[in-house]
N, CA and C atoms as a LAMMPS dump frame, in Angstrom:
ITEM: TIMESTEP
0
ITEM: NUMBER OF ATOMS
624
ITEM: BOX BOUNDS ff ff ff
-5.0000000000000000e+02 5.0000000000000000e+02
-5.0000000000000000e+02 5.0000000000000000e+02
-5.0000000000000000e+02 5.0000000000000000e+02
ITEM: ATOMS id mol type element x y z
1 1 1 N -4.443 -3.067 7.945
2 1 2 C -3.893 -4.307 7.451
3 1 3 C -2.722 -4.713 8.329
4 2 1 N -2.483 -5.998 8.383
5 2 2 C -1.387 -6.526 9.196
6 2 3 C -0.571 -7.513 8.381
7 3 1 N 0.665 -7.666 8.758
8 3 2 C 1.364 -8.849 8.283
9 3 3 C 2.39 -9.274 9.301
10 4 1 N 2.608 -10.599 9.45
11 4 2 C 3.618 -11.095 10.359
12 4 3 C 4.924 -11.291 9.618
13 5 1 N 6.024 -11.213 10.327
14 5 2 C 7.322 -11.339 9.689
15 5 3 C 8.164 -12.397 10.39
16 6 1 N 9.074 -12.978 9.655
17 6 2 C 10.055 -13.89 10.23
18 6 3 C 11.416 -13.449 9.729
19 7 1 N 12.327 -14.371 9.495
20 7 2 C 13.641 -13.981 9.005
21 7 3 C 13.639 -13.708 7.514
22 8 1 N 12.506 -13.909 6.891
23 8 2 C 12.42 -13.673 5.466
24 8 3 C 12.186 -12.201 5.177
25 9 1 N 12.336 -11.864 3.913
26 9 2 C 11.975 -10.526 3.464
27 9 3 C 10.536 -10.578 2.988
28 10 1 N 9.677 -9.853 3.661
29 10 2 C 8.25 -9.902 3.386
30 10 3 C 7.822 -8.591 2.762
31 11 1 N 7.138 -8.662 1.659
32 11 2 C 6.688 -7.451 0.982
33 11 3 C 5.181 -7.522 0.793
34 12 1 N 4.485 -6.515 1.273
35 12 2 C 3.036 -6.444 1.113
36 12 3 C 2.698 -5.14 0.421
37 13 1 N 1.809 -5.192 -0.537
38 13 2 C 1.489 -4.003 -1.304
39 13 3 C -0.016 -3.819 -1.378
40 14 1 N -0.463 -2.623 -1.051
41 14 2 C -1.864 -2.245 -1.208
42 14 3 C -1.932 -1.225 -2.321
43 15 1 N -2.69 -1.539 -3.377
44 15 2 C -2.702 -0.684 -4.55
45 15 3 C -4.101 -0.176 -4.845
46 16 1 N -4.181 1.068 -5.319
47 16 2 C -5.437 1.623 -5.815
48 16 3 C -5.249 1.965 -7.276
49 17 1 N -6.099 1.425 -8.136
50 17 2 C -5.968 1.677 -9.561
51 17 3 C -6.572 3.015 -9.938
52 18 1 N -6.007 3.634 -10.949
53 18 2 C -6.488 4.919 -11.454
54 18 3 C -7.132 4.682 -12.811
55 19 1 N -8.4 4.999 -12.933
56 19 2 C -9.099 4.765 -14.191
57 19 3 C -8.768 5.812 -15.226
58 20 1 N -8.773 5.421 -16.471
59 20 2 C -8.449 6.35 -17.545
60 20 3 C -9.522 6.351 -18.63
61 21 1 N -10.659 5.753 -18.366
62 21 2 C -11.725 5.729 -19.364
63 21 3 C -13.069 5.753 -18.661
64 22 1 N -14.136 5.995 -19.411
65 22 2 C -15.463 5.976 -18.829
66 22 3 C -15.773 4.562 -18.341
67 23 1 N -16.649 4.381 -17.339
68 23 2 C -17.449 5.411 -16.702
69 23 3 C -16.652 6.286 -15.755
70 24 1 N -17.331 7.331 -15.22
71 24 2 C -16.649 8.267 -14.337
72 24 3 C -16.067 7.545 -13.138
73 25 1 N -14.894 7.989 -12.7
74 25 2 C -14.213 7.344 -11.584
75 25 3 C -14.929 7.639 -10.271
76 26 1 N -14.816 6.714 -9.345
77 26 2 C -15.376 6.884 -8.012
78 26 3 C -14.299 7.423 -7.076
79 27 1 N -14.687 7.768 -5.859
80 27 2 C -13.723 8.277 -4.89
81 27 3 C -14.09 7.802 -3.497
82 28 1 N -14.525 6.562 -3.411
83 28 2 C -14.948 6.024 -2.129
84 28 3 C -14.408 4.61 -1.948
85 29 1 N -13.47 4.446 -1.047
86 29 2 C -13.036 3.115 -0.62
87 29 3 C -13.137 3.116 0.895
88 30 1 N -14.204 2.549 1.4
89 30 2 C -14.461 2.579 2.836
90 30 3 C -14.154 1.214 3.419
91 31 1 N -12.883 0.977 3.723
92 31 2 C -12.481 -0.314 4.259
93 31 3 C -12.472 -1.391 3.194
94 32 1 N -12.261 -2.628 3.627
95 32 2 C -12.185 -3.745 2.701
96 32 3 C -13.543 -4.4 2.465
97 33 1 N -14.579 -3.928 3.188
98 33 2 C -15.884 -4.535 3.019
99 33 3 C -15.831 -6.02 3.348
100 34 1 N -16.271 -6.829 2.412
101 34 2 C -16.166 -8.286 2.57
102 34 3 C -15.021 -8.843 1.733
103 35 1 N -14.185 -7.962 1.214
104 35 2 C -13.096 -8.324 0.295
105 35 3 C -13.66 -9.076 -0.915
106 36 1 N -14.772 -8.582 -1.411
107 36 2 C -15.452 -9.212 -2.535
108 36 3 C -14.566 -9.213 -3.777
109 37 1 N -14.491 -10.346 -4.493
110 37 2 C -13.71 -10.382 -5.737
111 37 3 C -14.194 -9.384 -6.772
112 38 1 N -15.444 -8.932 -6.65
113 38 2 C -15.937 -7.926 -7.58
114 38 3 C -15.271 -6.578 -7.356
115 39 1 N -14.774 -6.339 -6.138
116 39 2 C -14.145 -5.067 -5.796
117 39 3 C -12.643 -5.167 -5.616
118 40 1 N -12.153 -6.319 -5.204
119 40 2 C -10.75 -6.472 -4.852
120 40 3 C -10.122 -7.648 -5.587
121 41 1 N -8.886 -7.444 -6.032
122 41 2 C -8.083 -8.531 -6.573
123 41 3 C -6.933 -8.785 -5.613
124 42 1 N -6.853 -10 -5.084
125 42 2 C -5.806 -10.375 -4.132
126 42 3 C -4.825 -11.302 -4.836
127 43 1 N -3.57 -10.91 -4.88
128 43 2 C -2.531 -11.708 -5.523
129 43 3 C -1.566 -12.263 -4.482
130 44 1 N -1.278 -13.549 -4.581
131 44 2 C -0.259 -14.177 -3.73
132 44 3 C 0.503 -15.17 -4.605
133 45 1 N 1.537 -14.678 -5.313
134 45 2 C 2.194 -15.472 -6.349
135 45 3 C 3.113 -16.582 -5.843
136 46 1 N 3.379 -16.625 -4.531
137 46 2 C 4.263 -17.671 -4.024
138 46 3 C 3.439 -18.86 -3.539
139 47 1 N 4.116 -19.846 -2.962
140 47 2 C 3.46 -21.089 -2.547
141 47 3 C 2.954 -21.047 -1.105
142 48 1 N 3.09 -19.907 -0.438
143 48 2 C 2.64 -19.799 0.951
144 48 3 C 1.118 -19.676 1.029
145 49 1 N 0.598 -19.741 2.246
146 49 2 C -0.84 -19.607 2.448
147 49 3 C -1.317 -18.243 1.973
148 50 1 N -2.494 -18.152 1.39
149 50 2 C -2.992 -16.862 0.886
150 50 3 C -3.356 -15.927 2.026
151 51 1 N -3.554 -14.641 1.737
152 51 2 C -3.977 -13.689 2.76
153 51 3 C -5.314 -14.097 3.371
154 52 1 N -5.53 -13.682 4.606
155 52 2 C -6.801 -13.947 5.274
156 52 3 C -7.457 -12.621 5.642
157 53 1 N -8.777 -12.634 5.75
158 53 2 C -9.525 -11.419 6.035
159 53 3 C -10.476 -11.673 7.181
160 54 1 N -10.422 -10.819 8.208
161 54 2 C -11.308 -10.9 9.359
162 54 3 C -12.436 -9.899 9.156
163 55 1 N -13.604 -10.395 8.806
164 55 2 C -14.722 -9.513 8.501
165 55 3 C -15.161 -8.717 9.725
166 56 1 N -15.087 -9.339 10.908
167 56 2 C -15.554 -8.673 12.126
168 56 3 C -14.748 -7.423 12.444
169 57 1 N -13.441 -7.483 12.21
170 57 2 C -12.576 -6.342 12.528
171 57 3 C -12.171 -5.55 11.292
172 58 1 N -12.482 -6.066 10.106
173 58 2 C -12.077 -5.391 8.88
174 58 3 C -10.576 -5.408 8.669
175 59 1 N -9.916 -6.463 9.179
176 59 2 C -8.455 -6.55 9.116
177 59 3 C -8.024 -7.524 8.034
178 60 1 N -7.145 -7.057 7.178
179 60 2 C -6.548 -7.905 6.147
180 60 3 C -5.178 -8.358 6.617
181 61 1 N -4.996 -9.68 6.791
182 61 2 C -3.732 -10.254 7.23
183 61 3 C -2.996 -10.708 5.973
184 62 1 N -2.013 -9.903 5.551
185 62 2 C -1.457 -10.077 4.213
186 62 3 C -0.499 -11.253 4.072
187 63 1 N 0.471 -11.362 4.96
188 63 2 C 1.514 -12.365 4.732
189 63 3 C 1.647 -13.327 5.893
190 64 1 N 2.019 -14.567 5.614
191 64 2 C 2.275 -15.545 6.674
192 64 3 C 3.701 -15.423 7.169
193 65 1 N 4.048 -16.196 8.172
194 65 2 C 5.413 -16.213 8.7
195 65 3 C 6.234 -17.206 7.895
196 66 1 N 6.482 -16.874 6.669
197 66 2 C 7.174 -17.768 5.752
198 66 3 C 8.188 -16.983 4.94
199 67 1 N 9.132 -17.699 4.354
200 67 2 C 10.145 -17.054 3.536
201 67 3 C 9.552 -16.528 2.234
202 68 1 N 10.061 -15.387 1.819
203 68 2 C 9.774 -14.834 0.5
204 68 3 C 8.286 -14.722 0.229
205 69 1 N 7.536 -14.183 1.172
206 69 2 C 6.1 -13.986 0.987
207 69 3 C 5.847 -12.661 0.285
208 70 1 N 5.082 -12.69 -0.787
209 70 2 C 4.797 -11.487 -1.569
210 70 3 C 3.298 -11.409 -1.797
211 71 1 N 2.728 -10.249 -1.51
212 71 2 C 1.288 -10.073 -1.633
213 71 3 C 0.961 -8.727 -2.271
214 72 1 N -0.125 -8.675 -3.018
215 72 2 C -0.652 -7.396 -3.483
216 72 3 C -2.167 -7.456 -3.463
217 73 1 N -2.78 -6.332 -3.11
218 73 2 C -4.23 -6.228 -3.059
219 73 3 C -4.637 -5.013 -3.883
220 74 1 N -5.394 -5.233 -4.953
221 74 2 C -5.8 -4.174 -5.863
222 74 3 C -7.281 -3.859 -5.676
223 75 1 N -7.618 -2.584 -5.624
224 75 2 C -9.015 -2.177 -5.671
225 75 3 C -9.394 -2.012 -7.131
226 76 1 N -10.467 -2.654 -7.563
227 76 2 C -10.75 -2.788 -8.981
228 76 3 C -11.475 -1.597 -9.61
229 77 1 N -12.134 -0.771 -8.8
230 77 2 C -12.923 0.328 -9.357
231 77 3 C -12.046 1.567 -9.515
232 78 1 N -12.029 2.197 -10.684
233 78 2 C -11.188 3.385 -10.912
234 78 3 C -11.464 4.482 -9.895
235 79 1 N -10.397 5.191 -9.515
236 79 2 C -10.48 6.257 -8.524
237 79 3 C -9.965 7.566 -9.119
238 80 1 N -10.596 8.655 -8.735
239 80 2 C -10.105 9.975 -9.106
240 80 3 C -8.995 10.375 -8.146
241 81 1 N -7.838 10.767 -8.671
242 81 2 C -6.708 11.107 -7.802
243 81 3 C -6.203 12.523 -8.047
244 82 1 N -7.032 13.383 -8.645
245 82 2 C -6.641 14.786 -8.769
246 82 3 C -6.355 15.365 -7.396
247 83 1 N -7.216 15.005 -6.439
248 83 2 C -7.004 15.277 -5.024
249 83 3 C -7.591 14.09 -4.259
250 84 1 N -6.934 13.69 -3.186
251 84 2 C -7.483 12.58 -2.415
252 84 3 C -6.858 12.541 -1.032
253 85 1 N -7.52 11.824 -0.136
254 85 2 C -6.975 11.472 1.165
255 85 3 C -7.188 9.984 1.372
256 86 1 N -6.144 9.293 1.776
257 86 2 C -6.229 7.851 2.054
258 86 3 C -5.711 7.613 3.464
259 87 1 N -6.381 6.738 4.204
260 87 2 C -5.914 6.419 5.551
261 87 3 C -6.167 4.948 5.843
262 88 1 N -5.258 4.353 6.593
263 88 2 C -5.372 2.96 6.993
264 88 3 C -4.467 2.731 8.19
265 89 1 N -4.662 1.618 8.874
266 89 2 C -3.812 1.248 10.003
267 89 3 C -2.916 0.088 9.58
268 90 1 N -1.619 0.262 9.822
269 90 2 C -0.611 -0.725 9.411
270 90 3 C 0.047 -1.306 10.652
271 91 1 N 0.215 -2.623 10.681
272 91 2 C 0.871 -3.263 11.82
273 91 3 C 1.712 -4.435 11.328
274 92 1 N 2.991 -4.423 11.666
275 92 2 C 3.897 -5.532 11.355
276 92 3 C 4.087 -6.351 12.628
277 93 1 N 3.684 -7.617 12.592
278 93 2 C 3.752 -8.481 13.761
279 93 3 C 4.981 -9.37 13.722
280 94 1 N 5.44 -9.773 14.906
281 94 2 C 6.566 -10.718 15.026
282 94 3 C 7.835 -10.213 14.359
283 95 1 N 8.057 -8.913 14.449
284 95 2 C 9.269 -8.34 13.845
285 95 3 C 10.378 -8.391 14.882
286 96 1 N 11.041 -9.533 14.987
287 96 2 C 12.109 -9.678 15.959
288 96 3 C 13.367 -10.228 15.358
289 97 1 N 13.383 -10.349 14.042
290 97 2 C 14.523 -10.95 13.366
291 97 3 C 15.234 -9.934 12.494
292 98 1 N 16.411 -10.28 12.045
293 98 2 C 17.19 -9.41 11.174
294 98 3 C 16.721 -9.612 9.743
295 99 1 N 16.345 -8.523 9.101
296 99 2 C 15.915 -8.6 7.718
297 99 3 C 17.124 -8.503 6.794
298 100 1 N 17.046 -9.215 5.699
299 100 2 C 18.128 -9.182 4.717
300 100 3 C 17.802 -8.148 3.65
301 101 1 N 18.213 -6.92 3.872
302 101 2 C 18.068 -5.904 2.846
303 101 3 C 16.824 -5.067 2.935
304 102 1 N 15.996 -5.28 3.941
305 102 2 C 14.809 -4.439 4.081
306 102 3 C 13.562 -5.076 3.505
307 103 1 N 12.469 -4.897 4.194
308 103 2 C 11.178 -5.438 3.781
309 103 3 C 10.128 -4.378 4.045
310 104 1 N 8.854 -4.731 3.903
311 104 2 C 7.835 -3.769 4.246
312 104 3 C 6.634 -3.808 3.353
313 105 1 N 6.001 -2.65 3.183
314 105 2 C 4.769 -2.535 2.415
315 105 3 C 4.789 -1.223 1.649
316 106 1 N 3.837 -1.083 0.74
317 106 2 C 3.729 0.162 -0.025
318 106 3 C 2.28 0.431 -0.364
319 107 1 N 1.911 1.708 -0.356
320 107 2 C 0.635 2.166 -0.888
321 107 3 C 0.917 2.68 -2.287
322 108 1 N 0.255 2.097 -3.284
323 108 2 C 0.609 2.373 -4.671
324 108 3 C -0.613 2.816 -5.463
325 109 1 N -0.429 3.848 -6.282
326 109 2 C -1.404 4.232 -7.292
327 109 3 C -0.856 3.795 -8.635
328 110 1 N -1.698 3.149 -9.415
329 110 2 C -1.247 2.659 -10.713
330 110 3 C -2.329 2.87 -11.755
331 111 1 N -1.941 3.4 -12.904
332 111 2 C -2.912 3.608 -13.974
333 111 3 C -3.431 2.258 -14.461
334 112 1 N -4.738 2.209 -14.679
335 112 2 C -5.368 0.999 -15.186
336 112 3 C -6.231 1.358 -16.38
337 113 1 N -5.77 1.101 -17.588
338 113 2 C -6.608 1.411 -18.75
339 113 3 C -7.816 0.492 -18.802
340 114 1 N -8.934 1.03 -19.262
341 114 2 C -10.15 0.239 -19.412
342 114 3 C -10.5 0.163 -20.891
343 115 1 N -11.166 -0.905 -21.268
344 115 2 C -11.565 -1.045 -22.661
345 115 3 C -12.944 -1.691 -22.721
346 116 1 N -13.622 -1.395 -23.824
347 116 2 C -14.951 -1.944 -24.01
348 116 3 C -14.865 -3.444 -24.268
349 117 1 N -15.791 -4.166 -23.674
350 117 2 C -15.846 -5.604 -23.883
351 117 3 C -17.305 -6.004 -23.989
352 118 1 N -17.542 -7.155 -24.536
353 118 2 C -18.908 -7.63 -24.667
354 118 3 C -19.55 -7.719 -23.292
355 119 1 N -20.714 -7.107 -23.154
356 119 2 C -21.389 -7.118 -21.864
357 119 3 C -21.016 -5.928 -20.996
358 120 1 N -20.234 -4.992 -21.522
359 120 2 C -19.865 -3.822 -20.721
360 120 3 C -18.395 -3.505 -20.837
361 121 1 N -17.901 -2.794 -19.847
362 121 2 C -16.509 -2.363 -19.848
363 121 3 C -15.728 -3.144 -18.816
364 122 1 N -14.535 -3.549 -19.154
365 122 2 C -13.703 -4.216 -18.17
366 122 3 C -12.338 -3.551 -18.154
367 123 1 N -11.647 -3.69 -17.043
368 123 2 C -10.344 -3.046 -16.873
369 123 3 C -9.257 -4.097 -16.822
370 124 1 N -8.123 -3.755 -17.362
371 124 2 C -6.997 -4.683 -17.375
372 124 3 C -5.825 -4.038 -16.665
373 125 1 N -5.113 -4.827 -15.873
374 125 2 C -3.938 -4.311 -15.176
375 125 3 C -2.759 -4.24 -16.133
376 126 1 N -1.933 -3.249 -15.925
377 126 2 C -0.742 -3.098 -16.748
378 126 3 C 0.482 -3.18 -15.86
379 127 1 N 1.585 -3.574 -16.436
380 127 2 C 2.802 -3.784 -15.668
381 127 3 C 3.841 -2.715 -15.929
382 128 1 N 3.518 -1.703 -16.701
383 128 2 C 4.508 -0.67 -17.017
384 128 3 C 4.759 0.196 -15.793
385 129 1 N 5.984 0.134 -15.284
386 129 2 C 6.292 0.798 -14.021
387 129 3 C 6.166 2.311 -14.097
388 130 1 N 6.253 2.89 -15.291
389 130 2 C 6.211 4.35 -15.371
390 130 3 C 4.835 4.897 -15.034
391 131 1 N 3.848 4.045 -14.772
392 131 2 C 2.519 4.508 -14.435
393 131 3 C 2.231 4.357 -12.94
394 132 1 N 3.24 4.213 -12.122
395 132 2 C 3.039 3.984 -10.7
396 132 3 C 3.59 5.121 -9.845
397 133 1 N 2.928 5.33 -8.702
398 133 2 C 3.399 6.222 -7.649
399 133 3 C 3.266 5.454 -6.339
400 134 1 N 4.28 5.473 -5.484
401 134 2 C 4.253 4.631 -4.283
402 134 3 C 4.767 5.37 -3.058
403 135 1 N 4.095 5.148 -1.932
404 135 2 C 4.587 5.545 -0.621
405 135 3 C 4.985 4.263 0.1
406 136 1 N 6.236 4.175 0.515
407 136 2 C 6.752 2.941 1.098
408 136 3 C 6.775 3.001 2.624
409 137 1 N 6.6 1.842 3.23
410 137 2 C 6.762 1.635 4.668
411 137 3 C 7.804 0.541 4.801
412 138 1 N 9.039 0.919 5.136
413 138 2 C 10.187 0.018 5.028
414 138 3 C 10.679 -0.442 6.398
415 139 1 N 10.921 -1.737 6.518
416 139 2 C 11.38 -2.336 7.762
417 139 3 C 12.814 -2.819 7.61
418 140 1 N 13.659 -2.507 8.603
419 140 2 C 15.043 -2.963 8.619
420 140 3 C 15.334 -3.572 9.99
421 141 1 N 16.565 -4.025 10.203
422 141 2 C 16.901 -4.764 11.42
423 141 3 C 16.605 -3.967 12.682
424 142 1 N 16.927 -2.688 12.686
425 142 2 C 16.725 -1.888 13.901
426 142 3 C 16.095 -0.536 13.621
427 143 1 N 15.71 -0.279 12.383
428 143 2 C 15.129 1.008 12.014
429 143 3 C 13.975 0.798 11.041
430 144 1 N 13.281 1.886 10.764
431 144 2 C 12.263 1.863 9.717
432 144 3 C 12.338 3.171 8.942
433 145 1 N 11.887 3.121 7.69
434 145 2 C 11.973 4.286 6.823
435 145 3 C 10.691 4.394 6.002
436 146 1 N 10.5 5.562 5.401
437 146 2 C 9.385 5.766 4.5
438 146 3 C 9.835 6.691 3.383
439 147 1 N 9.181 6.588 2.231
440 147 2 C 9.573 7.434 1.112
441 147 3 C 8.515 7.454 0.03
442 148 1 N 8.695 8.346 -0.928
443 148 2 C 7.803 8.468 -2.083
444 148 3 C 8.622 8.185 -3.33
445 149 1 N 8.129 7.269 -4.166
446 149 2 C 8.899 6.835 -5.332
447 149 3 C 8.007 6.779 -6.568
448 150 1 N 8.632 7.005 -7.722
449 150 2 C 7.944 6.984 -9.002
450 150 3 C 8.371 5.778 -9.819
451 151 1 N 7.46 5.317 -10.648
452 151 2 C 7.8 4.394 -11.729
453 151 3 C 8.354 3.049 -11.25
454 152 1 N 8.003 2.636 -10.044
455 152 2 C 8.477 1.357 -9.542
456 152 3 C 9.921 1.35 -9.111
457 153 1 N 10.572 2.512 -9.099
458 153 2 C 11.991 2.595 -8.752
459 153 3 C 12.161 2.886 -7.267
460 154 1 N 11.897 1.893 -6.44
461 154 2 C 12.069 2.042 -4.989
462 154 3 C 13.53 1.794 -4.656
463 155 1 N 14.154 2.774 -4.031
464 155 2 C 15.576 2.641 -3.733
465 155 3 C 16.012 3.646 -2.699
466 156 1 N 17.146 4.283 -2.94
467 156 2 C 17.685 5.246 -1.991
468 156 3 C 16.802 6.489 -1.93
469 157 1 N 16.903 7.187 -0.794
470 157 2 C 16.202 8.452 -0.651
471 157 3 C 15.072 8.445 0.348
472 158 1 N 14.755 7.292 0.929
473 158 2 C 13.699 7.273 1.931
474 158 3 C 14.203 7.869 3.244
475 159 1 N 13.278 8.194 4.132
476 159 2 C 13.587 8.898 5.372
477 159 3 C 13.379 7.993 6.578
478 160 1 N 14.215 8.155 7.606
479 160 2 C 13.966 7.483 8.87
480 160 3 C 12.658 8.014 9.465
481 161 1 N 11.903 7.135 10.112
482 161 2 C 10.577 7.513 10.599
483 161 3 C 10.608 8.113 12.005
484 162 1 N 11.752 8.572 12.43
485 162 2 C 11.867 9.304 13.691
486 162 3 C 11.43 8.487 14.891
487 163 1 N 10.558 9.073 15.71
488 163 2 C 10.093 8.401 16.929
489 163 3 C 8.978 7.392 16.678
490 164 1 N 8.561 7.272 15.436
491 164 2 C 7.548 6.271 15.078
492 164 3 C 8.271 5.071 14.474
493 165 1 N 8.273 3.961 15.18
494 165 2 C 8.97 2.766 14.72
495 165 3 C 7.987 1.788 14.092
496 166 1 N 8.168 1.529 12.813
497 166 2 C 7.31 0.568 12.123
498 166 3 C 7.606 -0.866 12.529
499 167 1 N 8.757 -1.099 13.17
500 167 2 C 9.114 -2.452 13.598
501 167 3 C 8.751 -2.699 15.061
502 168 1 N 8.025 -1.769 15.675
503 168 2 C 7.644 -1.899 17.086
504 168 3 C 6.545 -2.924 17.3
505 169 1 N 5.815 -3.259 16.246
506 169 2 C 4.652 -4.118 16.39
507 169 3 C 3.398 -3.365 16.767
508 170 1 N 3.511 -2.032 16.937
509 170 2 C 2.343 -1.225 17.297
510 170 3 C 1.482 -0.953 16.063
511 171 1 N 0.18 -0.794 16.232
512 171 2 C -0.649 -0.322 15.126
513 171 3 C -0.249 1.112 14.767
514 172 1 N -0.001 1.356 13.505
515 172 2 C 0.417 2.67 13.023
516 172 3 C -0.665 3.214 12.097
517 173 1 N -1.254 4.35 12.477
518 173 2 C -2.221 5.005 11.612
519 173 3 C -1.479 5.778 10.529
520 174 1 N -1.789 5.463 9.289
521 174 2 C -1.13 6.087 8.139
522 174 3 C -2.145 6.949 7.409
523 175 1 N -1.778 8.198 7.147
524 175 2 C -2.632 9.098 6.379
525 175 3 C -1.82 9.676 5.227
526 176 1 N -2.38 9.614 4.03
527 176 2 C -1.71 10.097 2.828
528 176 3 C -2.676 11.027 2.106
529 177 1 N -2.208 12.222 1.757
530 177 2 C -3.07 13.181 1.073
531 177 3 C -2.374 13.797 -0.124
532 178 1 N -3.155 14.174 -1.128
533 178 2 C -2.611 14.793 -2.338
534 178 3 C -3.518 15.949 -2.729
535 179 1 N -2.941 17.153 -2.93
536 179 2 C -3.735 18.336 -3.254
537 179 3 C -3.613 18.746 -4.715
538 180 1 N -3.014 17.894 -5.525
539 180 2 C -2.799 18.209 -6.926
540 180 3 C -1.359 18.525 -7.242
541 181 1 N -0.589 18.924 -6.225
542 181 2 C 0.841 19.214 -6.391
543 181 3 C 1.667 18.481 -5.341
544 182 1 N 1.288 18.643 -4.079
545 182 2 C 2.062 18.08 -2.977
546 182 3 C 1.368 16.861 -2.385
547 183 1 N 2.162 15.859 -2.065
548 183 2 C 1.672 14.67 -1.386
549 183 3 C 2.187 14.692 0.047
550 184 1 N 1.272 14.58 1.004
551 184 2 C 1.633 14.598 2.415
552 184 3 C 1.446 13.212 3.016
553 185 1 N 2.214 12.949 4.055
554 185 2 C 2.157 11.667 4.745
555 185 3 C 2.242 11.915 6.253
556 186 1 N 1.48 11.168 7.014
557 186 2 C 1.527 11.252 8.465
558 186 3 C 1.471 9.852 9.047
559 187 1 N 2.364 9.575 9.998
560 187 2 C 2.395 8.289 10.696
561 187 3 C 2.157 8.544 12.176
562 188 1 N 1.185 7.849 12.761
563 188 2 C 0.858 7.996 14.172
564 188 3 C 0.946 6.641 14.85
565 189 1 N 1.828 6.528 15.843
566 189 2 C 1.908 5.324 16.671
567 189 3 C 0.753 5.381 17.663
568 190 1 N -0.214 4.483 17.541
569 190 2 C -1.414 4.544 18.372
570 190 3 C -1.159 4.112 19.808
571 191 1 N 0.019 3.56 20.102
572 191 2 C 0.36 3.148 21.466
573 191 3 C 1.089 4.267 22.196
574 192 1 N 2.111 4.84 21.558
575 192 2 C 2.936 5.867 22.199
576 192 3 C 2.442 7.283 21.935
577 193 1 N 1.633 7.46 20.892
578 193 2 C 1.177 8.796 20.53
579 193 3 C 2.18 9.584 19.711
580 194 1 N 3.337 9.003 19.394
581 194 2 C 4.341 9.695 18.595
582 194 3 C 3.851 9.854 17.152
583 195 1 N 4.245 10.974 16.54
584 195 2 C 3.827 11.294 15.181
585 195 3 C 5.058 11.598 14.33
586 196 1 N 5.035 11.133 13.102
587 196 2 C 6.079 11.487 12.136
588 196 3 C 5.405 12.083 10.91
589 197 1 N 5.755 13.334 10.625
590 197 2 C 5.216 14.044 9.466
591 197 3 C 6.373 14.529 8.603
592 198 1 N 6.775 13.778 7.593
593 198 2 C 7.849 14.269 6.72
594 198 3 C 7.39 15.468 5.912
595 199 1 N 8.342 16.223 5.396
596 199 2 C 7.998 17.359 4.538
597 199 3 C 7.227 16.857 3.329
598 200 1 N 6.281 17.663 2.818
599 200 2 C 5.494 17.216 1.659
600 200 3 C 6.388 16.862 0.469
601 201 1 N 5.982 15.818 -0.232
602 201 2 C 6.675 15.427 -1.459
603 201 3 C 6.034 16.16 -2.624
604 202 1 N 6.857 16.589 -3.588
605 202 2 C 6.305 17.126 -4.835
606 202 3 C 5.915 15.935 -5.685
607 203 1 N 4.637 15.842 -6.002
608 203 2 C 4.134 14.661 -6.694
609 203 3 C 3.232 15.077 -7.836
610 204 1 N 3.103 14.222 -8.79
611 204 2 C 2.151 14.416 -9.89
612 204 3 C 1.369 13.143 -10.04
613 205 1 N 0.111 13.283 -10.424
614 205 2 C -0.699 12.099 -10.633
615 205 3 C -0.243 11.403 -11.916
616 206 1 N -0.451 10.076 -12.031
617 206 2 C -0.067 9.378 -13.248
618 206 3 C -0.674 10.038 -14.471
619 207 1 N 0.146 10.207 -15.5
620 207 2 C -0.304 10.899 -16.699
621 207 3 C -1.442 10.154 -17.375
622 208 1 N -2.382 10.905 -17.92
623 208 2 C -3.5 10.28 -18.638
624 208 3 C -3.114 10.022 -20.074
């Protein structure tokens, strides 16, 4: 996924929902496909242009070069997160301005309760922050940081990304894994070959 930045604070969020009811959860998200509304919910609550998707390259362009752009992309099918590995390529374009307070993106797991409805089962999104787990990719004027946060409380405690600069404009391969106790993260700058591997975070999956 990509997003361009200007002098505004741009926030892009990619979320995977965690199912808590039958049917059995799946464990396969292989790219964005065609970004079908049956599989993905794309939110753009501001007045800027909506996200665009390049089917040929499988690239989701989340935010425009506009002030206060906010985006979220939800995968609609419940996922099993007892153990998982997630990987994607992240690129921030046109990052040449001073950000006011930090911007960036996050990979988020959020519990999504499902309920029976006429014609089958449907899932509803919930806004209770205590059901979220997030790995952040944070952009600042001259540095970048990453961190693991619970319950929507993104704040102090993130780490500098070392020799991997998220504001370089380079494609960054992101890998996130969870073994049931520890959550690992790896950032690879595909241009320079630099790698940043922070110490594993102690994590728990959202409570059922």
